[in-house]
C-alpha positions in Angstrom: 29.7 114.4 -10.0 29.6 114.5 -6.2 32.9 115.0 -4.4 34.3 112.6 -1.8 33.0 112.9 1.8 36.0 114.9 3.0 35.4 117.5 0.3 31.8 117.6 1.0 32.5 118.3 4.7 34.8 121.1 3.6 32.2 122.6 1.3 29.5 122.6 4.0 31.6 123.5 7.0 30.3 126.0 9.4 32.5 129.1 9.9 34.8 129.3 13.0 34.1 131.9 15.7 31.4 130.5 17.9 28.7 133.1 16.9 25.2 131.9 16.1 25.0 130.9 12.5 21.6 130.0 10.9 21.8 127.6 8.0 18.5 126.7 6.2 18.2 123.5 4.1 15.5 123.1 1.5 14.7 121.2 -1.7 12.7 122.8 -4.6 11.4 121.9 -8.0 12.5 123.8 -11.1 9.3 125.9 -10.8 9.7 126.6 -7.1 7.5 124.1 -5.4 8.7 123.2 -1.9 7.2 119.7 -2.0 5.8 117.2 -4.5 2.2 115.9 -5.1 2.4 113.9 -1.9 2.7 117.1 0.2 6.2 116.1 1.3 9.7 117.3 0.4 11.8 114.3 1.4 11.6 112.5 -1.9 12.2 115.4 -4.3 16.0 115.4 -4.3 16.6 111.7 -4.3 19.6 109.8 -2.9 22.1 112.6 -3.3 19.9 115.1 -1.4 19.5 112.5 1.4 23.3 112.2 1.6 23.7 116.0 2.0 20.7 116.1 4.4 22.5 113.6 6.7 25.8 115.6 6.4 24.1 118.9 7.3 22.5 117.2 10.4 25.9 115.7 11.3 27.5 119.2 11.3 24.7 121.0 13.3 24.4 121.7 17.0 20.6 122.0 16.9 17.9 121.5 14.3 14.9 123.9 14.2 11.7 123.0 12.5 8.2 124.3 12.5 5.6 122.1 14.2 3.6 121.7 11.0 6.5 120.5 9.0 7.5 118.1 11.8 4.0 116.6 11.7 3.8 116.3 7.9 7.3 114.8 7.4 7.0 112.5 10.5 9.8 113.9 12.5 11.3 112.0 15.4 14.4 112.6 17.5 17.6 112.3 15.6 19.1 108.8 16.0 22.8 108.0 16.2 22.5 106.0 13.0 21.3 109.1 11.1 24.5 111.1 11.6 28.2 110.6 11.1 29.4 109.7 14.6 33.1 110.1 13.7 32.6 113.5 12.2 30.7 114.7 15.3 33.3 113.4 17.6 36.1 115.1 15.6 34.1 118.4 15.9 33.5 118.0 19.6 29.7 117.8 19.1 27.1 115.9 21.1 26.3 112.4 19.7 23.1 113.7 18.1 21.7 117.2 17.6 18.4 118.0 19.4 15.3 119.0 17.5 13.9 122.4 18.5 10.2 122.6 17.5 8.9 126.0 16.7 5.3 126.5 17.5 3.0 129.3 18.8 -0.1 127.0 19.1 1.9 124.3 20.9 0.5 121.5 18.7 3.6 119.4 19.2 3.9 115.9 17.8 4.0 113.3 20.6 7.3 111.9 19.2 9.1 115.2 19.9 7.8 116.0 23.3 11.2 115.2 24.9 13.0 117.7 22.7 13.3 121.5 22.7 10.4 124.0 22.2 10.7 127.5 20.8 7.7 129.6 21.4 6.3 132.9 22.9 5.9 133.7 26.5 2.1 133.9 26.1 1.5 130.7 24.2 -1.6 128.9 25.5 -1.0 125.9 27.6 2.7 126.5 28.0 3.1 125.6 31.6 1.8 122.1 31.0 4.4 121.5 28.3 7.3 122.6 30.6 7.0 119.3 32.4 8.1 117.4 29.3 10.0 119.8 27.1 12.9 122.1 27.4 11.2 125.4 26.7 12.7 128.5 25.1 9.9 131.1 25.4 10.8 134.6 24.2 8.7 137.4 23.0 5.0 138.1 23.4 2.7 137.4 20.5 5.7 136.8 18.2 8.9 134.9 18.9 11.9 137.1 19.8 14.5 135.3 17.6 17.4 137.4 18.9 16.7 136.2 22.4 16.3 132.6 21.2 19.6 132.7 19.4 21.3 134.2 22.5 19.9 131.4 24.6 21.0 128.7 22.2 24.5 130.2 22.1 24.6 130.2 25.9 24.1 126.5 25.7 26.9 126.1 23.1 24.3 125.6 20.3 25.6 128.0 17.7 25.5 125.8 14.6 21.8 126.1 13.8 20.1 124.2 11.0 16.6 125.1 10.0 14.7 122.4 8.0 11.5 124.3 7.4 8.9 124.8 6.7 8.3 127.8 4.4 6.5 129.9 7.0 9.3 129.6 9.5 11.9 130.1 6.8 10.0 133.2 5.6 10.1 134.6 9.2 13.9 134.1 9.4 14.3 135.6 5.9 12.2 138.6 6.8 14.2 139.3 9.9 17.5 138.9 7.9 18.6 136.0 10.1 19.6 133.5 7.4 23.4 133.3 7.0 23.5 130.3 4.7 21.0 128.6 2.4 21.6 125.0 1.2 19.2 124.5 -1.7 18.7 121.3 -3.7 17.0 121.9 -7.0 15.3 118.8 -8.4 15.0 118.5 -12.2 11.2 118.3 -12.3 8.3 120.6 -12.8 5.4 120.4 -10.3 2.9 123.1 -10.9 0.1 122.8 -8.3 -0.4 124.9 -5.2 2.8 124.0 -3.2 4.4 127.1 -1.6 7.9 128.4 -2.3 10.6 127.6 0.2 9.9 130.8 2.1 6.8 132.9 2.3 5.3 135.6 4.5 3.1 138.7 4.5 5.8 141.1 3.2 8.5 140.8 0.5 12.1 141.6 1.4 15.4 141.6 -0.4 18.5 140.1 1.2 21.3 139.5 -1.3 23.2 136.1 -1.2 26.4 135.0 -3.0 27.0 131.6 -4.5 29.3 129.3 -2.5 29.1 126.3 -4.8 26.9 124.4 -7.3 27.3 120.7 -7.7 25.6 118.7 -10.5 24.6 115.2 -9.5 23.0 113.7 -12.6 20.8 116.7 -13.0 20.1 117.4 -9.4 21.8 120.6 -8.4 23.2 121.0 -4.9 23.8 124.6 -4.1 25.0 126.7 -1.2 24.4 130.4 -0.9 26.0 132.7 1.8 24.9 136.1 3.1 26.3 138.6 0.7 
């Protein structure tokens, strides 16, 4: 059974303090697939996952997403109808959170070219994109995430929500930057070649502790915090 909205807001609240906090939000099958046979993740968790997805967006200052995931899932700027306006007003947040697209190759979907861009200082063609996008370029060759988070914090964007994909998530996990994982587990088996929710060239171990597990007709809504 899923709690009432006020209880959900409490369960998923960001901590006080104003320091950057990276929350990642993913859905997975029982056998660890990050998306279904269509190549998309949006349909895996069903209606209840969509409800939590909207709540997490409503609580965030900024949403970061890899360019590949943005293209596959058809990302657009967040609309006011997609978030809880009353909740955001109570928290003193902007009407909608901006999308920050993460890309080294700068293959940005046209629909997101008025949003934020997170990239490296040596990304090819960067100067041309500066005319359209608010660019956060830190690090040469690889993104300097400490500098990115400091810049976001200087803008008052400390409630960071990462929506994927697995490569970006793997980078954040490898650098021990994930404070909070919200994972929906769909009661299906998928097999196939879909990746896990995080992957990268090297394995690491960062312990998490369970915050809650909610059972919604077999769909498990879980939250895990840095141990």
